[in-house]
Structure formats: C-alpha cells, structure tokens
C-alpha positions as CSV (number, residue, x, y, z in Angstrom):
1,X,142.4,129.8,81.7
2,X,142.8,126.3,81.0
3,X,146.4,125.2,79.8
4,X,145.8,123.7,76.0
5,X,149.2,122.5,74.5
6,X,149.0,120.3,71.6
7,X,151.9,118.5,69.4
8,X,151.8,119.2,65.7
9,X,150.1,115.9,64.7
10,X,147.2,116.3,67.4
11,X,146.8,120.1,66.3
12,X,146.7,118.6,62.5
13,X,144.2,115.8,63.9
14,X,142.2,118.5,66.1
15,X,141.8,120.5,62.5
16,X,140.0,117.6,60.8
17,X,137.6,117.8,63.5
18,X,137.0,121.1,63.6
19,X,136.4,121.0,59.9
20,X,134.1,118.5,59.6
21,X,132.2,118.2,63.2
22,X,129.8,116.9,64.2
23,X,131.1,113.5,62.8
24,X,130.9,110.0,63.8
25,X,134.2,108.5,65.6
26,X,133.9,105.9,62.4
27,X,134.4,109.0,59.8
28,X,136.9,110.2,62.3
29,X,139.0,106.6,62.0
30,X,138.4,107.0,58.1
31,X,140.2,110.4,57.7
32,X,142.8,109.7,60.1
33,X,143.6,106.1,58.2
34,X,143.9,108.7,54.9
35,X,145.6,111.4,56.2
36,X,148.2,109.9,58.9
37,X,147.8,106.1,57.9
38,X,146.9,105.5,61.7
39,X,145.1,102.8,62.7
40,X,141.4,103.0,64.7
41,X,143.3,102.2,68.0
42,X,146.0,104.9,67.5
43,X,142.9,107.6,66.3
44,X,140.8,106.7,69.1
45,X,143.8,107.1,71.6
46,X,144.4,110.6,70.2
47,X,140.7,111.2,70.1
48,X,140.3,110.2,73.7
49,X,143.1,112.4,74.5
50,X,141.6,115.5,72.7
51,X,138.5,114.9,74.5
52,X,140.1,115.2,78.0
53,X,141.8,118.1,77.5
54,X,138.1,119.4,76.8
55,X,138.5,120.3,73.0
56,X,135.8,117.5,71.8
57,X,133.1,115.9,73.4
58,X,132.3,112.1,72.1
59,X,128.9,111.4,72.8
60,X,127.5,107.9,71.4
61,X,130.1,107.7,68.7
62,X,129.3,111.4,67.6
63,X,132.1,114.2,68.0
64,X,131.2,117.4,69.0
65,X,133.3,120.5,69.6
66,X,133.5,122.1,72.9
67,X,136.0,124.3,72.3
68,X,136.1,126.3,68.8
69,X,139.4,126.3,66.8
70,X,139.4,129.9,67.0
71,X,138.7,130.0,70.9
72,X,141.7,127.3,71.4
73,X,144.1,129.7,69.3
74,X,143.0,132.7,71.5
75,X,143.4,130.7,74.5
76,X,147.2,129.5,73.4
77,X,148.1,133.4,72.5
78,X,146.9,134.6,75.8
79,X,149.0,131.7,77.5
80,X,152.1,132.6,75.3
81,X,151.9,136.3,76.2
82,X,151.2,135.4,79.6
83,X,154.3,132.6,80.0
84,X,156.6,134.9,78.0
85,X,156.1,138.4,78.6
86,X,154.7,138.4,81.9
87,X,151.1,139.0,80.1
88,X,152.2,142.2,78.6
89,X,150.6,142.9,75.4
90,X,152.7,145.9,74.7
91,X,155.8,143.9,75.3
92,X,154.8,141.1,72.8
93,X,154.2,143.7,70.0
94,X,157.2,145.0,70.5
95,X,158.9,142.0,70.2
96,X,157.0,140.7,67.3
97,X,157.7,144.0,65.4
98,X,161.6,144.6,66.5
99,X,162.8,143.1,62.9
100,X,159.8,143.6,60.8
101,X,157.7,146.5,59.8
102,X,153.9,146.7,60.0
103,X,152.2,147.9,56.4
104,X,149.2,150.2,56.9
105,X,146.8,147.4,56.3
106,X,148.6,145.8,59.5
107,X,148.1,149.1,61.6
108,X,144.9,149.5,60.7
109,X,143.7,146.3,61.6
110,X,145.6,146.4,65.0
111,X,144.0,149.5,65.5
112,X,140.9,148.5,64.7
113,X,141.3,145.5,67.2
114,X,142.3,147.9,70.1
115,X,139.1,149.9,69.6
116,X,137.1,146.7,69.4
117,X,138.6,145.9,72.8
118,X,138.2,149.2,74.4
119,X,134.5,148.9,73.6
120,X,133.9,145.5,74.9
121,X,134.8,146.8,78.1
122,X,131.8,149.4,78.0
123,X,129.3,146.9,77.3
C-alpha cells in the first residue's frame, strides 16, 4: 500500500480534479486561479506533485484520474487504522464510539458493511 498524504490545499485541489476529470491542464489552471488565486506555475507545481504521488496522470496536457477519490480515502483510512491502532479495526471502532452513540441506522449500515466484507472473502 502506498502512503498518500495530502495537505488541506492539496486535497481541495485534488477534489476539483476528481470532480471534473478528465480535463486539460489549461482548464485546471483557470479553476485554480478562481478557487485559490494561484498563478499558473503554482498550479503546475501542485499538479505535478499529485501526479508524482500517483493520483493523476498528465498526458499531453490532459489530466486523467489514476486513483479515484473513494480509493484514495479508503487507502487513507486503512493507513490511519494501521498506524494508530496496529491494524485493529475493532480497536478503531471502540475508540471511535467511546464518547458517542451509534444510531440504529449507523448500526444497520455497519452490519451491512461487515456482511459485504465477509462475503467478499467467499468470492
């Protein structure tokens, strides 16, 4: 598993690309100027960094998604559980729910996720 760490601004910039990709690097420059007041050079620097991290690919001036937003955040969550709870999902859930209650809907959703994960191994 790769370690993908994004700062807040990098994550907001990546969100723009995930939402609109594929798009040209010129379109990204315009969007970043509007959203962040960035100059073209700043946009290209951050875009190159995200491409180097394996999230996107800039091919002939068109930016494509390599790692989807859902996959990125799944990876981030897995890294967090690995680093903070020695990979123990039960320890994470225990810490997460220590000072809060779960609604019936939360419990149902979690049980559905567990069942889906259990069935995933059967495939």
